[in-house]
C-alpha positions as CSV (number, residue, x, y, z in Angstrom):
1,M,-57.6,-56.8,180.5
2,I,-59.1,-57.1,183.8
3,S,-58.5,-54.4,186.2
4,H,-57.9,-55.5,189.6
5,T,-57.9,-52.2,191.7
6,V,-60.9,-49.6,191.6
7,S,-60.3,-45.9,192.1
8,R,-61.5,-45.2,196.0
9,T,-61.0,-41.1,195.7
10,I,-64.4,-40.3,193.9
11,P,-67.9,-41.0,196.2
12,L,-70.0,-42.7,193.4
13,L,-73.4,-42.4,195.3
14,T,-74.6,-41.1,198.5
15,L,-77.5,-42.9,200.1
16,A,-78.9,-43.4,203.7
17,G,-75.9,-41.6,205.5
18,C,-73.4,-43.5,203.5
19,L,-70.8,-42.8,200.7
20,V,-69.9,-45.4,197.9
21,W,-66.1,-45.6,197.6
22,G,-64.9,-47.7,194.8
23,G,-68.3,-49.5,194.8
24,V,-68.2,-50.4,198.7
25,A,-70.2,-48.4,201.3
26,H,-68.7,-46.6,204.0
27,A,-70.3,-44.6,206.8
28,E,-69.6,-41.0,207.0
29,E,-67.9,-39.4,210.1
30,V,-70.4,-37.1,210.3
31,T,-73.4,-37.8,212.5
32,A,-76.2,-38.9,209.9
33,P,-80.0,-39.6,210.8
34,T,-81.3,-42.8,212.0
35,A,-80.8,-45.0,209.3
36,S,-83.1,-47.6,207.6
37,P,-82.2,-51.2,208.4
38,C,-81.9,-51.9,204.6
39,E,-78.6,-49.3,203.7
40,L,-76.6,-49.6,200.3
41,F,-73.6,-51.6,200.6
42,A,-72.2,-51.9,196.9
43,T,-72.9,-50.7,193.5
44,G,-71.6,-51.3,190.0
45,F,-73.4,-54.8,189.2
46,A,-74.9,-55.4,185.7
47,G,-78.0,-58.0,185.4
48,L,-79.0,-60.5,188.0
49,T,-76.5,-60.7,190.9
50,A,-75.8,-63.5,193.3
51,M,-73.5,-63.6,196.2
52,C,-71.7,-65.7,198.6
53,C,-69.0,-65.0,201.5
54,D,-65.5,-66.4,201.9
55,G,-65.5,-66.6,205.6
56,Q,-63.1,-63.9,206.1
57,G,-65.3,-60.7,205.6
58,N,-65.3,-60.4,202.1
59,V,-68.4,-60.8,199.3
60,L,-68.0,-62.7,196.0
61,A,-70.7,-61.2,193.5
62,T,-71.5,-62.0,189.8
63,N,-72.0,-59.6,187.2
64,Y,-69.7,-56.9,189.0
65,R,-69.1,-54.2,186.3
66,H,-70.2,-56.2,183.6
67,L,-72.2,-59.5,182.3
68,G,-70.1,-62.7,183.1
69,S,-67.7,-61.5,185.8
70,V,-67.0,-62.3,189.2
71,G,-66.0,-59.4,191.7
72,K,-64.7,-59.4,195.2
73,I,-65.6,-56.6,197.5
74,S,-64.1,-55.9,200.8
75,E,-64.8,-53.3,203.5
76,V,-60.7,-52.7,203.7
77,D,-59.7,-53.0,200.1
78,G,-62.6,-52.0,198.2
79,A,-64.1,-53.8,195.1
80,A,-61.9,-55.3,192.5
81,L,-62.9,-58.1,189.4
82,L,-61.6,-61.3,190.0
83,F,-62.4,-62.8,186.5
84,D,-64.3,-63.2,183.7
85,A,-66.2,-66.4,182.5
86,P,-64.2,-67.7,179.4
87,M,-66.6,-67.4,176.0
88,P,-67.0,-71.0,175.1
89,A,-67.3,-70.2,171.1
90,A,-65.7,-67.4,168.6
91,E,-69.2,-66.7,167.2
92,Q,-70.3,-65.6,170.9
93,V,-69.9,-62.1,171.1
94,E,-72.1,-60.9,174.3
95,P,-71.1,-62.2,177.7
96,T,-74.0,-64.2,179.1
97,S,-74.9,-63.8,183.1
98,L,-73.7,-65.6,185.8
99,V,-76.9,-66.1,188.3
100,G,-75.4,-68.9,191.3
101,I,-72.2,-68.5,193.0
102,A,-70.7,-70.8,195.9
103,L,-67.4,-71.2,197.3
104,D,-65.9,-74.9,198.2
105,D,-63.5,-75.9,201.0
106,D,-60.6,-75.2,199.0
107,Q,-61.3,-71.5,198.3
108,R,-62.6,-72.5,194.6
109,I,-65.3,-70.3,193.2
110,L,-68.3,-72.4,191.3
111,V,-70.6,-70.4,189.4
112,L,-73.3,-71.0,187.0
113,D,-73.8,-69.5,183.7
114,S,-77.6,-69.6,183.1
115,Q,-77.8,-68.8,179.1
116,L,-75.0,-71.4,178.5
117,G,-76.0,-74.1,180.9
118,R,-72.3,-74.4,182.3
119,V,-71.0,-75.0,185.8
120,L,-67.8,-73.2,185.9
121,R,-64.9,-73.4,188.4
122,Y,-62.2,-70.6,189.1
123,M,-58.8,-71.8,190.8
124,P,-57.3,-69.0,192.6
125,E,-54.1,-70.0,192.6
126,S,-53.7,-70.6,188.9
127,K,-56.4,-68.0,188.0
128,V,-57.6,-70.6,185.6
129,V,-61.6,-70.9,184.9
130,T,-62.8,-74.4,183.8
131,T,-66.0,-76.1,182.7
132,I,-66.5,-79.1,185.3
133,A,-70.2,-79.7,183.7
134,D,-72.7,-78.4,181.0
135,R,-74.8,-81.5,180.3
136,I,-76.0,-84.7,181.9
137,Q,-76.3,-88.3,179.5
138,G,-75.8,-86.1,176.3
139,R,-78.1,-83.5,177.2
140,R,-76.9,-80.0,177.7
141,F,-78.5,-78.2,180.7
142,D,-80.7,-75.0,179.5
143,S,-81.3,-72.8,182.3
144,L,-79.1,-72.9,185.5
145,F,-80.0,-71.0,188.5
146,A,-78.6,-72.0,191.8
147,I,-75.5,-73.6,193.3
148,D,-74.4,-74.6,196.8
149,I,-71.8,-76.7,198.5
150,G,-72.8,-80.1,200.5
151,P,-71.1,-82.9,202.6
152,G,-67.6,-84.1,201.1
153,G,-67.2,-81.2,198.6
154,N,-70.3,-82.1,196.4
155,I,-72.1,-79.6,194.3
156,Y,-75.7,-79.0,194.3
157,F,-77.2,-77.0,191.5
158,S,-81.0,-76.3,190.0
159,E,-82.3,-75.9,186.2
160,P,-85.5,-74.2,186.7
161,E,-86.8,-76.2,183.4
162,Q,-85.8,-77.9,180.1
163,A,-86.4,-76.2,176.9
164,A,-87.8,-78.9,174.9
165,G,-89.6,-80.2,178.1
166,E,-93.8,-80.0,179.0
167,D,-94.7,-78.5,182.5
168,A,-92.9,-79.3,185.5
169,T,-89.4,-80.0,184.0
170,G,-87.2,-78.6,186.3
171,S,-84.3,-80.7,188.0
172,L,-82.3,-80.6,190.7
173,Y,-78.6,-82.0,190.5
174,R,-75.5,-83.0,192.5
175,F,-71.9,-82.8,190.9
176,D,-70.3,-85.9,192.5
177,V,-66.5,-84.7,192.9
178,L,-65.3,-88.4,193.2
179,T,-67.0,-89.5,190.2
180,N,-66.1,-86.3,188.6
181,R,-69.8,-86.1,187.0
182,P,-73.6,-84.6,187.6
183,V,-76.1,-87.0,189.0
184,L,-80.0,-86.5,188.7
185,L,-81.5,-86.0,192.2
186,V,-85.1,-84.9,191.5
187,D,-86.8,-84.2,188.2
188,G,-90.3,-82.8,187.5
189,L,-89.9,-79.7,189.7
190,H,-92.0,-76.9,189.5
191,Q,-89.3,-74.4,188.1
192,P,-86.9,-74.8,191.1
193,T,-84.7,-71.7,191.5
194,G,-82.8,-70.7,194.7
195,I,-81.6,-73.8,196.8
196,C,-79.6,-73.7,200.1
197,L,-78.2,-76.6,202.5
198,S,-78.7,-76.8,206.2
199,S,-75.6,-76.0,208.4
200,N,-75.1,-79.7,209.0
201,G,-75.4,-80.9,205.1
202,K,-78.6,-82.9,206.1
203,S,-81.2,-81.0,204.5
204,L,-81.8,-79.3,201.4
205,F,-84.3,-76.2,200.9
206,V,-85.5,-75.9,197.4
207,A,-87.6,-73.0,196.2
208,E,-90.0,-74.2,193.5
209,S,-91.2,-71.1,191.9
210,G,-93.9,-72.4,190.1
211,R,-95.8,-73.6,193.0
212,G,-94.7,-70.7,195.3
213,Q,-93.3,-73.1,198.1
214,I,-90.1,-74.2,199.4
215,S,-89.6,-77.6,199.1
216,V,-87.3,-79.6,202.1
217,Y,-85.4,-82.7,201.3
218,G,-83.6,-85.2,203.7
219,I,-79.7,-86.2,202.2
220,N,-79.0,-89.3,202.6
221,Q,-75.5,-89.5,204.1
222,Q,-74.9,-92.9,202.9
223,D,-75.1,-93.0,199.4
224,G,-76.4,-88.9,198.7
225,S,-79.6,-89.5,197.5
226,V,-82.5,-87.1,198.8
227,E,-86.0,-87.6,199.8
228,K,-89.0,-85.0,200.2
229,V,-89.7,-84.7,204.0
230,A,-91.6,-81.1,204.0
231,A,-92.8,-78.3,202.5
232,Y,-93.6,-74.6,203.3
233,F,-96.3,-73.0,201.1
234,L,-95.7,-69.3,200.8
235,N,-99.5,-68.2,200.0
236,L,-100.4,-69.8,203.3
237,L,-97.8,-68.3,205.2
238,L,-98.3,-65.1,203.5
239,D,-102.3,-65.4,203.5
240,V,-102.4,-65.1,199.8
241,D,-105.5,-66.8,198.0
242,D,-103.4,-67.9,194.8
243,A,-99.9,-69.0,194.7
244,K,-99.3,-67.4,191.4
245,E,-99.9,-64.0,193.1
246,I,-96.4,-64.6,194.8
247,G,-94.6,-63.9,191.6
248,R,-91.1,-65.7,190.8
249,L,-88.6,-66.8,194.0
250,G,-85.1,-65.6,193.6
251,H,-82.2,-66.9,195.7
252,I,-82.6,-68.5,199.2
253,A,-80.3,-68.4,202.4
254,I,-80.2,-70.1,205.9
255,D,-78.7,-69.0,209.3
256,R,-77.6,-70.9,212.3
257,R,-81.2,-70.1,214.0
258,N,-82.7,-72.2,211.3
259,W,-84.4,-69.4,209.7
260,L,-85.0,-69.3,205.9
261,Y,-84.6,-66.0,203.9
262,V,-86.6,-66.5,200.7
263,S,-86.6,-63.7,197.9
264,L,-89.5,-63.1,196.3
265,W,-88.1,-61.7,193.1
266,D,-91.2,-60.1,191.5
267,R,-92.7,-58.2,194.8
268,G,-89.3,-56.8,196.4
269,E,-89.6,-58.5,199.5
270,V,-87.8,-61.4,201.8
271,V,-90.0,-64.0,203.7
272,V,-88.4,-65.3,206.7
273,I,-89.4,-68.6,207.7
274,D,-88.5,-70.3,211.3
275,T,-87.6,-73.8,209.9
276,S,-87.9,-75.5,213.5
277,S,-91.5,-74.3,213.7
278,G,-92.6,-73.5,210.5
279,K,-94.0,-70.3,211.2
280,L,-93.7,-66.9,209.5
281,V,-91.2,-65.0,211.1
282,E,-91.1,-61.6,209.5
283,V,-91.6,-60.2,206.0
284,I,-88.6,-57.5,204.9
285,S,-89.3,-54.8,202.5
286,C,-86.5,-53.9,200.2
287,H,-88.0,-50.9,199.2
288,S,-88.0,-51.6,195.6
289,D,-89.5,-53.5,193.0
290,S,-87.4,-56.9,193.0
291,V,-84.7,-58.7,194.8
292,F,-82.8,-61.5,193.3
293,G,-79.8,-62.3,195.3
294,L,-79.4,-63.6,199.1
295,T,-76.5,-63.9,201.5
296,L,-75.6,-63.8,205.0
297,W,-73.0,-61.4,206.1
298,Q,-71.8,-61.0,209.6
299,D,-74.7,-59.8,211.6
300,A,-77.0,-58.6,208.2
301,L,-78.7,-60.0,205.2
302,L,-77.3,-58.9,201.8
303,M,-79.8,-58.2,198.8
304,S,-79.0,-57.8,195.4
305,I,-81.7,-55.3,193.9
306,P,-81.3,-55.6,189.8
307,E,-83.0,-52.0,189.3
308,K,-80.6,-50.2,191.2
309,E,-77.8,-52.1,190.1
310,A,-76.6,-52.6,193.7
311,I,-76.5,-55.1,196.6
312,Y,-78.2,-53.6,200.0
313,R,-77.4,-54.5,203.7
314,Y,-80.0,-55.0,205.9
315,D,-79.5,-55.1,209.5
316,L,-80.9,-58.5,211.2
317,R,-80.4,-57.5,214.8
318,P,-83.6,-55.6,215.2
319,L,-85.1,-58.5,213.6
320,I,-83.6,-61.3,215.9
321,G,-84.3,-58.7,219.1
322,R,-87.9,-59.0,218.0
323,H,-88.4,-62.7,217.6
324,A,-85.2,-64.7,219.2
325,P,-86.4,-66.5,222.6
């Protein structure tokens, strides 16, 4: 049985002048030393956590408390489990990891089951979880990663690689809500991981982990097709000789200033790129060996740190003050 309440009477952890109550960090009343821009936000996550915001100040996160779950984190109400991904077969014993999450205009939650290659949708009114896609043209998806909502409610998601393919077998898809089926947009990509759309829905950013670059696609507003229009080479921006030194890329996010945030999964850093100029803004250190999920929340960047099973909050106001015109 899923519990929809979490005790808020016992502090779970103290860090950077914050107490964690029921999985959500709240500031202590006692005056604390000057805090680091990176502070604990919430704990209690298993595996690789992806996040998104619901527009009402709440954060939705995958793998809360255990693999295969989605939790809701509220500053007011604390943290609670929302639902578990259904098991597809009787022989499936262990829950699988949900690595991507998005929210559509009807407040339905979309999540990606990486191991079983499923795109799942949770209906908040009925509390029912359904599989909306798990294959294309008869082939089952192998390893899904990131998901975002585009114009018209269409759903974009990435598949880093096909198990039976050769090099550069990653693909990018759009689930067309009118035809109720997935459409292949681009194939032959080098491990496409994080994706996000610009606020106007005209540009799609894709992290190609195998190349250490961010590819930018323009979206045709008439037929939904995409065309590559630009690329940001992280080895050049970071002055690294070999792109392989950058390691894997995790999730990405873009803000209203058109600054793109890219998680360097294996380096525990987040690269901030001004997409208007193509220049590096800054590199954020997560003070950890790895960082996976990203989402923008109020005036902060939320980052999931797998090794600490937690989400950290990075205050963006100082960074903006240093670089905004």
